[in-house]
C-alpha angles and dihedrals in degrees: 000000000000091000091049092054091047093051092048090050091052091049091051091052091049091048091050090051091051093050092045090051091050090052093049091049093050092046091050089062088066103043095279096302130120111239108193139178133195116231105192097173092058100145093053092046092048093047093064119061091206090049091055090049091050089052091051092048092048091051092050093049094048099041095249111158101177136032132201105212127187112234137216112243087217126099091216088076095051096099092049092053091044090056092047093049092049090050091051093046092053086058091048092251119141119223124212124187108239113221123182136194141155097204110031088111085076116085119234124032098002092051093043091053090058093044088051089059090049089053089052089058091048091049089049090054100039103035110022094039099029092134097032112069093171091061096058131102114256097209153344120260115198127207101182112162113180088156086076091071116091096237091057099049124107136072113293093011103135098148089128096056099094090052092045092051088047090055090050092051093047092052091046091051090057099038107043098057086057093053096258121137119218127219129170136200113236136185125232088245088075092058093058094068129102122284090261092051092049090047089053090053099042097046094051094072139018095228135033133175120215112215096219098186133160097015091136133059123234089244095054116117119236089257090053091050091051091049092050094048090052097043098040095047090051091047094053093046090052091045093050097054101030109136094000120119102163116136096223101057119140119252114235132225123201114234121203128183128222097231089065096056110013113192089359093065096100089053092050091051090054089049090055088055093046093050097047112023091106091056109098091212094055114105101179138262137304129203125217111235147353097216093052092039092057091055093046096049097042 
């Protein structure tokens, strides 16, 4: 039994190294930055072979090197997702399973529901694709939004933060031994807390993605939009890490949404890179989301 546990531990370490290497290789294709995109209609995209190919081609054309795709909690879709993941991997694009919740910050049934979905992803990787490493998810991407609940609304109201960080740590404890990275979407509200609150957030995970939406006005010129993307992204990065010197702080990606910039969104993403690539805490950019992006680009 002891030898079996030891061997499994060695395998987990090797798997983690492989996935980490894949991420670093993909990021290197884009100057060392992660360039992500949310795909909220994942099951419908995965169900259609041509749809999966269109997604791959779009990512290639737009410099996207990782996707966060919503999954079907139904084993009948496993083969479809396995094919999509393999297609993405052949194009050096990482694939993270996108899991959402509004109440997983709460211990008990809400948290266990989320962790159950994490276990589904692990089972998909370990059991369904046991002999097919290229058909496995690379990570978990969390969209947990307790701020949507009435009791958590209001400026400075971060009463949910300890529970949210607890959910992040619980997911990480399941995912990382199986070679899965973990990332989470966050709101700028979380970056306005005290140093201790921000430390709680940024030590819970290795990667976070700031949803930096609605920083421009509809009447802004393109030049104004560029200036705001550059200045606001710098501001939030400085705000997040101000006064924190821990070695294990998460790196942060800047997420922009298509409705804010329309056909100029690819340009704005590049501006985020240009403004922050020298910042050691900067992870890259993320684009919300595939459905809107298709309409904007075409």
